N, C-alpha and C positions, 0 to 999 in steps of 0.2 A: 431548560437545557441541562440544569444540574442533575435532575432525576435521570435523564437519558445517559449522561456521563456515568453516574453512579451505577445504573443497571448494566450498562455496557461493560464497565470495569469488572463488576462481579462475574459476569460471564467469561470475560477474557482471562481472568485470574484462575478460573476453574478449567481452562483449556477449551472453552467454547468458541463458536463462530458467530459473528454478528453480521448483519446487513446494515450498512450505514452510508450516509451521504459523504462525499469527499469534495475536494476542490475541483474535481472533473465530473465524473459520473458516479452513480451508486456503486458501492463496492462490497465485496465479501472480505471480512478481515478476521484476524486472530493475532495472538501474541507471537511475534516473529522469532522469539527465542524458544518456543515450545514446539518441538518436532512433532509430537503427537497431534497437536492442534493444527499444524500445517498439513499433515496427512489427512485429517478429518476434512479440512477445507477443500483439498483436492478431490476427495471422494464426493462431497456435496456438489462440487462444480462439474464432476465427471471429467476431470482434467488429468492428463498423464502426470503422475507425481514427479517424473524426472524433468518436467518443464519448470523453469524457475519462475518465481513471482517477485514483485517488487515490494519494497517496504516504505513506509512513511515515517518520517521523523519530524520533530517540531523545532529543531534548531540546527545550526551548523555544528555546534559542539556535539550534539547527539550523532550527527552524520559522521563525524570523525571517530566516534567510538565503534562504529560498525564498518568502517572501511579504512584500510591503511594506505590506500592509494588515491588520495584526493589531490589532484594537480592544482596549482595556483589559479589557473584560468577558471576552474570550476566555481571558485568563490565569486569571481566577477560575473559569471553567468547566472548564478543563483540570485545575486543582488540585482542584476539588470532584467531578469525575466519578468515579463508583464503577464504571461500566461503560465499555467502549471508546467514545470519542467522536471522530467525524470532524468537523472544522471546514472549511467551504468558505469560503475567504478570497479577497478581491480582491487584485490586484497580484502575481500569481505571477511568479516570476523564477528564472533560473538552472537551469531544467529543460527537458526536451524539449518542444517546442511542441505535439506531438500529445497531451500530457497535459492541456492547458488547455481550459477551457470557452470558448464563444464570447465570453463577457464578460471573459476573461482571468483567471478565478478558478481555484483549484486546491483539491481536497479533500486535507486534511492531517490525519494522526493522530499524536500523540505516543504511542508504544507503551510499555507497561510489561511486555511479554512479554520474558523474559530472552533467548531465542534471537534474536528480532528486534532487540532493542536492541543486543546484542553484535555481530550481523552488520552493522548499520548503522554502529556505531562503527568497525568494521574497514574498511568500505567508504568511510567518511567522506563519504558522499553519501546522499540519500534512496533508498528502495527503493520501486518501484512495487508496489502491492498491488491485486489484483482477484481475485474469487472463482475458485476452481479448478473451473470448469465451462465448457462451451461456451455461448456467448452464447444467451440465451433459455431455457436449461435451469435447473432448480432448483440453488441453491447447496448444496454438500455440507455436511452436518452433521458428518461425520467423514471420515477418510481413506478408509474403505471405501465411501463414497458417490461417490468420484471415478471418472469413467469411465476405463477402461483405455486407450482411444485417446488421451485427453488426457495421461495419465501417460507414454505412449510418445513423445509429441511434445516434451516438455521436455528440457532439457540435463542437469538434475540434480534428483533427488528427495531431499529431506531425510529422514532416518530417521524413520519414522512413530512411533517410540517417544518422540519429542519432542512429540507431540501432547498439549498440556496445557490447551487451552481449556476453561474452565468454562462459557462462555456458549454456544458453538456456534451463534452467530447473528451477523448483521452488526451493525456498530456503529450507535449513534445518530448522526444527522447534523444539524448546524445550519449554515445558510448565512447568512453576513454580507454586508451591502451596504457600499458605500464610505462611506456616512454612519453606519455603526456599527449600524444596525438589523439585525435578524436574523429568520429564519424557521426553525422546526423542520421539517425534511424527513422525518425518521424517528426 
C-alpha cells in the first residue's frame, strides 16, 4: 500500500487525476485545492464542469478547515454513521471554486477507508471524489465495471487489489442549510 500512496501522491501533487478505491465505490480523484486538476477531472469524466463534486477528508479537524458551516448535529452523525456518509455543508472554503454548488456548499465525507485516509494525510489536503464512470453512465460496483476508455484517460490507477469496499454503493447524503436544518438526499 505504501507504494500506491507514494505514486498517487506524486500524481496528485503534479495536478493529475487518479482512479482509486474509496469507502464506497471506485472513484476519480484529484487535489481539491487545484482548480486546473478539477477541470481536468471533469473533462475525463465528460461531466459538466458547473456540476459540483464532493471531497474526502481524513478527520473532523480537516472537515472544519474546508467548511465554516458545520452544525453541531453533523458531528453526532459522523460519529454514529455505520455506512459512509456525505454531508453537504454550507460555507465551503479553501477549495477549488468549481467544486462548489451554486449556494456555496460542498459535499464532504470523512473517510474511514485506510488507503484514502492515509493518502489524504500525505497530501495534507482534501481529495476530490466522484464515481469512476462517464457522466450519465451507471456507477461501477467493482473495478471490472469501469470502462476501459476511462481507465486509459487517468494519470494513475491504484492497484485493484486494494479494492476493499464492502458496500459497493454510493454514500448516504444529508444536506444542511445555514440555519442547521437538514434534508436527507439519499
